[in-house]
C-alpha positions as CSV (number, residue, x, y, z in Angstrom):
1,M,68.6,2.2,26.0
2,G,71.0,5.2,25.2
3,L,74.1,6.0,26.9
4,S,73.9,8.8,29.5
5,V,76.6,11.5,30.0
6,L,75.2,13.9,32.6
7,N,72.0,15.2,31.2
8,I,73.0,14.3,27.6
9,E,71.6,11.0,26.3
10,V,72.8,9.3,23.0
11,I,69.8,7.8,21.3
12,E,70.6,5.3,18.3
13,E,67.4,3.2,18.1
14,K,64.4,4.0,15.9
15,L,61.7,3.7,18.7
16,E,63.6,5.7,21.3
17,W,64.2,8.4,18.6
18,Q,60.7,8.7,17.6
19,N,59.7,8.9,21.3
20,V,62.1,11.8,21.8
21,L,60.6,13.5,18.6
22,N,57.1,12.9,20.1
23,K,58.1,15.1,23.2
24,V,59.2,18.2,21.2
25,N,56.6,20.5,19.8
26,H,57.6,20.6,16.3
27,Y,59.9,18.6,13.9
28,D,60.6,18.2,10.1
29,F,61.2,15.0,8.2
30,Y,64.9,15.9,8.2
31,H,65.0,15.2,11.9
32,T,63.5,11.7,11.6
33,Y,65.4,8.3,12.1
34,D,64.4,7.1,8.8
35,Y,65.7,10.0,6.9
36,H,68.9,9.8,8.8
37,Q,69.3,6.1,7.9
38,L,68.7,7.0,4.2
39,S,71.0,9.9,4.1
40,K,74.0,8.7,6.1
41,A,77.4,7.9,4.2
42,I,79.2,4.6,5.0
43,D,81.3,6.1,7.6
44,E,78.6,8.1,9.3
45,K,76.6,7.1,12.4
46,P,73.2,8.7,12.9
47,I,72.9,9.8,16.7
48,L,70.2,12.0,18.3
49,L,71.3,13.9,21.5
50,K,68.7,14.4,24.0
51,Y,69.0,16.9,26.9
52,E,66.4,17.1,29.5
53,D,66.4,19.4,32.6
54,N,63.4,20.5,34.7
55,G,60.8,19.8,32.0
56,I,63.1,21.3,29.1
57,V,63.8,18.9,26.3
58,I,66.2,19.6,23.6
59,A,66.9,17.0,20.8
60,L,69.8,17.6,18.2
61,P,70.2,15.0,15.4
62,L,73.7,14.7,14.0
63,L,75.9,12.3,12.0
64,L,79.0,11.1,14.0
65,R,82.1,10.4,11.8
66,K,85.8,9.5,12.6
67,I,88.4,12.0,11.4
68,Y,90.6,9.7,9.1
69,D,93.2,7.6,11.0
70,T,93.1,9.7,14.0
71,D,91.5,9.1,17.5
72,Y,89.2,12.2,17.0
73,Y,85.7,12.6,15.7
74,D,83.4,15.3,14.2
75,V,79.8,15.6,13.6
76,T,77.6,17.0,10.7
77,S,74.0,17.1,9.6
78,V,72.1,15.2,7.0
79,Y,71.4,17.1,3.6
80,G,68.5,19.4,4.3
81,Y,67.2,21.6,7.2
82,V,67.8,20.3,10.4
83,G,69.2,21.8,13.7
84,P,68.1,21.4,17.3
85,L,64.4,20.7,18.4
86,H,62.6,21.7,21.8
87,N,59.5,21.4,23.6
88,S,58.9,24.7,25.2
89,I,61.9,27.1,24.7
90,N,61.2,30.9,24.3
91,P,63.6,33.6,23.4
92,S,64.4,34.3,27.1
93,F,65.8,30.6,27.5
94,D,69.0,30.6,29.4
95,N,71.1,27.9,27.4
96,S,74.3,27.9,29.8
97,N,73.6,24.7,31.3
98,F,72.8,23.0,28.0
99,V,76.1,24.6,26.6
100,H,78.0,23.2,29.5
101,Q,76.6,19.8,29.1
102,L,77.0,19.7,25.4
103,N,80.6,20.8,25.6
104,R,81.2,18.2,28.2
105,F,79.7,15.5,25.9
106,F,81.9,16.6,22.9
107,Y,85.1,16.8,24.8
108,E,84.4,13.2,26.5
109,K,83.7,11.9,22.8
110,K,86.8,13.5,21.5
111,V,84.5,15.6,19.0
112,I,86.6,18.4,17.4
113,S,84.1,20.2,15.3
114,V,80.3,20.6,14.5
115,F,78.5,21.4,11.5
116,S,74.7,21.6,11.0
117,R,72.3,23.1,8.8
118,L,69.5,24.9,10.5
119,N,65.6,24.7,9.9
120,P,64.0,28.3,9.0
121,F,60.7,26.8,10.2
122,I,61.6,25.6,13.7
123,K,61.6,28.5,16.2
124,N,64.2,29.4,18.6
125,Q,67.2,27.3,17.2
126,E,69.6,30.3,17.7
127,V,68.5,30.7,21.2
128,I,69.5,27.2,22.0
129,L,72.8,27.3,20.2
130,G,73.8,31.0,21.3
131,G,77.4,31.1,22.3
132,L,78.3,27.9,20.6
133,G,80.4,29.0,17.5
134,D,79.0,30.8,14.6
135,L,75.5,30.9,13.2
136,T,76.0,32.1,9.5
137,P,73.3,33.1,7.1
138,L,73.8,31.3,3.8
139,G,70.8,32.8,1.7
140,K,67.0,32.6,1.4
141,V,64.4,30.0,0.9
142,V,61.0,30.5,-0.8
143,N,58.0,29.6,1.5
144,I,54.4,29.6,0.5
145,D,52.3,30.8,3.3
146,L,49.6,28.0,3.6
147,T,47.7,29.8,6.4
148,Q,46.5,32.2,3.6
149,D,43.6,31.4,1.5
150,I,44.5,29.9,-2.0
151,E,43.5,33.1,-4.0
152,T,45.4,35.3,-1.7
153,Q,48.5,32.9,-2.3
154,R,48.0,32.9,-6.3
155,S,47.6,36.7,-6.1
156,V,51.5,37.1,-5.7
157,F,52.4,34.7,-8.5
158,S,54.2,36.1,-11.4
159,K,52.3,36.8,-14.6
160,T,54.6,34.2,-16.3
161,T,53.8,31.4,-13.7
162,K,50.0,32.1,-14.0
163,R,50.2,31.7,-17.7
164,Y,52.2,28.5,-17.6
165,I,49.8,27.0,-15.0
166,N,46.8,28.0,-17.0
167,K,48.3,26.4,-20.1
168,S,49.2,23.3,-18.4
169,R,45.8,22.9,-16.7
170,K,44.3,22.7,-20.3
171,L,46.7,20.2,-21.6
172,C,47.6,18.1,-18.6
173,S,46.3,16.3,-15.7
174,V,47.6,15.8,-12.1
175,R,47.4,12.6,-10.1
176,L,48.9,11.4,-6.7
177,S,50.2,8.0,-6.8
178,N,52.4,5.4,-4.7
179,S,52.2,2.5,-7.3
180,K,55.6,0.8,-8.0
181,E,55.2,1.6,-11.7
182,D,54.7,5.3,-11.3
183,I,57.6,5.5,-8.7
184,L,59.9,3.9,-11.4
185,A,58.6,6.4,-13.9
186,F,59.4,9.2,-11.4
187,T,62.8,7.8,-10.9
188,K,63.6,7.7,-14.5
189,L,62.4,11.4,-14.9
190,Y,64.5,12.4,-12.0
191,Y,67.6,10.8,-13.6
192,E,66.9,12.5,-16.9
193,N,66.8,15.8,-15.0
194,M,70.0,15.2,-13.2
195,D,71.8,14.3,-16.8
196,R,70.6,17.4,-18.1
197,V,71.8,19.7,-15.4
198,N,75.1,17.7,-15.1
199,A,74.6,16.9,-11.4
200,K,77.1,15.6,-9.2
201,K,77.2,11.9,-8.5
202,N,75.8,12.1,-5.0
203,Y,72.5,13.6,-6.4
204,Y,71.8,10.2,-8.3
205,F,69.6,8.5,-5.5
206,T,69.0,4.9,-6.0
207,E,65.7,3.4,-6.5
208,D,65.8,2.0,-3.1
209,Y,66.1,5.5,-1.8
210,F,62.8,6.5,-3.3
211,N,61.1,3.4,-2.3
212,H,62.2,3.7,1.5
213,F,60.6,7.2,1.2
214,M,57.3,5.6,0.2
215,S,57.4,2.9,2.9
216,S,58.4,5.1,5.8
217,D,56.1,5.7,8.6
218,D,58.2,8.6,10.1
219,F,56.7,11.0,7.5
220,Q,54.3,11.2,4.5
221,T,55.6,11.1,1.1
222,D,53.4,12.4,-1.8
223,V,54.5,11.6,-5.4
224,L,52.7,14.0,-7.8
225,L,52.7,13.2,-11.4
226,V,51.5,15.3,-14.5
227,T,50.3,13.4,-17.5
228,Y,49.9,14.9,-21.0
229,N,46.2,14.4,-22.0
230,E,46.7,13.8,-25.5
231,T,49.2,10.8,-25.0
232,N,48.4,10.0,-21.4
233,E,52.4,9.8,-20.8
234,I,53.8,11.0,-17.5
235,I,55.8,14.2,-18.4
236,S,56.7,15.4,-14.9
237,A,56.8,14.4,-11.3
238,A,57.5,15.5,-7.8
239,M,58.1,14.1,-4.5
240,M,56.9,16.2,-1.6
241,I,57.3,15.3,2.0
242,K,54.9,16.3,4.7
243,T,55.7,16.2,8.5
244,N,53.5,17.9,11.0
245,D,52.6,21.5,9.6
246,I,55.5,21.5,7.0
247,V,55.5,20.6,3.3
248,Q,58.9,20.1,1.8
249,Y,59.5,20.2,-2.0
250,H,62.1,17.5,-2.0
251,V,63.1,16.3,-5.7
252,S,61.4,16.4,-9.1
253,G,62.0,15.7,-12.7
254,T,60.5,16.7,-16.2
255,R,60.8,15.1,-19.6
256,N,63.1,17.2,-21.6
257,D,60.4,17.0,-24.7
258,Y,58.1,19.0,-22.4
259,L,60.3,21.4,-20.6
260,Y,58.8,24.2,-22.8
261,L,55.5,23.6,-20.7
262,T,57.4,24.0,-17.2
263,P,54.6,21.5,-15.9
264,I,56.6,21.7,-12.4
265,R,54.6,24.8,-11.9
266,L,51.4,22.9,-12.2
267,L,52.8,20.3,-9.5
268,I,53.6,23.1,-7.2
269,D,50.2,24.9,-7.6
270,E,48.5,21.5,-7.0
271,M,50.4,20.7,-3.9
272,R,49.8,24.3,-2.3
273,I,46.2,23.9,-3.0
274,N,45.8,20.3,-1.5
275,A,48.1,21.2,1.4
276,T,46.1,24.4,2.2
277,S,43.0,22.4,2.4
278,Q,44.7,19.9,4.8
279,K,45.6,22.7,7.1
280,Y,49.6,22.8,6.6
281,K,51.3,26.0,7.4
282,Y,54.4,26.1,5.3
283,F,55.4,24.8,1.9
284,N,59.1,25.2,1.5
285,L,60.3,25.4,-2.1
286,G,63.9,25.8,-1.1
287,G,66.4,28.2,-2.6
288,G,68.9,28.5,-5.4
289,L,71.9,26.2,-6.0
290,G,74.4,26.7,-3.2
291,A,72.0,29.1,-1.5
292,S,72.6,31.7,-4.2
293,E,69.8,33.9,-5.9
294,D,70.1,32.1,-9.2
295,S,67.7,31.3,-12.1
296,L,66.4,28.5,-9.8
297,F,65.9,30.9,-7.0
298,K,64.1,33.4,-9.5
299,F,61.9,30.5,-10.5
300,K,60.8,29.6,-7.0
301,S,60.1,33.2,-6.2
302,S,57.8,33.5,-8.9
303,F,55.4,31.7,-6.5
304,S,55.9,33.9,-3.2
305,K,57.9,36.5,-1.8
306,D,57.8,35.0,1.8
307,F,61.5,34.5,2.1
308,K,63.0,32.8,5.0
309,I,66.8,33.0,5.9
310,F,68.6,29.7,5.8
311,K,71.5,29.7,8.4
312,V,74.2,27.0,9.2
313,W,75.9,26.3,12.4
314,K,79.8,25.9,12.7
315,Y,81.3,25.2,16.0
316,I,85.1,24.3,16.8
317,V,84.9,22.5,20.0
318,N,88.7,22.1,20.4
319,Q,90.6,24.7,18.5
320,E,94.1,23.5,19.3
321,V,93.3,19.9,17.8
322,Y,91.5,21.5,14.9
323,D,94.5,23.6,14.0
324,Q,96.7,20.6,14.2
325,L,94.3,18.6,11.9
326,A,94.0,21.3,9.5
327,K,97.8,21.6,9.2
328,Q,98.1,17.8,9.0
329,Y,95.5,17.3,6.3
330,M,95.0,20.5,4.3
331,I,96.6,20.6,0.9
332,S,98.1,23.9,-0.2
333,G,95.5,25.8,-2.3
334,D,92.6,24.0,-0.6
335,N,89.5,26.0,-0.2
336,T,90.1,27.9,3.0
337,D,86.4,28.7,3.4
338,F,85.5,25.1,3.7
339,F,84.3,23.8,7.1
340,P,86.1,21.9,8.8
341,L,89.2,22.9,7.1
342,Y,90.9,19.5,7.6
343,R,88.3,18.0,5.2
344,A,88.7,20.6,2.5
345,K,90.5,18.0,0.3
């Protein structure tokens, strides 16, 4: 069982974790136990904080980590769109008791700072976190509203996107697969993509990472592949994750020789058609690199103008210790916008 501190319970086991998720109305794959196990670094411990009071349930998934060689800890979130979950909170919710209990927990566990990315498709996260540090808008993500019919969705596609989709449909075929051979082909395409864009090392996910996605029962993973009809070779592929009413565009790759076709457009089009028929509500294409409105964002916004604001939560629990740590571990010239400051190096 989890360890209780007042109304806060710390969940670390898969079955208990899923039982808590089952109690809330809405969650994404980023909140699940399996994704936390896949995403954690060696020095990070996945925990789910469960608060329950008078029928209200709040669940907050985090990664707990020690701060260097000190007695202190901080918490962060997995990569993606996370933040708190709840069962029945509306904008008039009084979060004062939750704030008190959470602060008490953080102080007892010597947690100095908290960072979490939030999820633009989970309502009232800001209501839950009100008064706890800063909620900072980072940028926009592009959502395709799957509650609209497919023709209405397509009507806002840019002319360029429509043209490329039409061309790809004549020359290519799309199929859904979970075979080991196809997952291996997808992995190679993904690595080719990362090489082309000079991606950072941490974006080179292992083959095991992709296989665990396919085998997880916490969410549904769809791997869509585009084959070139003339040669029958796989030229593009994408991994999309479905949870509750949300579809997340996770990772993708395209053969360099076929970039001129931009077959990724065809994959997105195919997924939004399928997901609409399956009664999903949101199809999140994500935003630009570093949340900027760059060429990647412009590409995604050629499918939809339904933009959602992506925010992050930054909270200094103990300012005095935070300042001491920043002074101790910061190097002159470090990025002073980084949070937490003592990890800037």
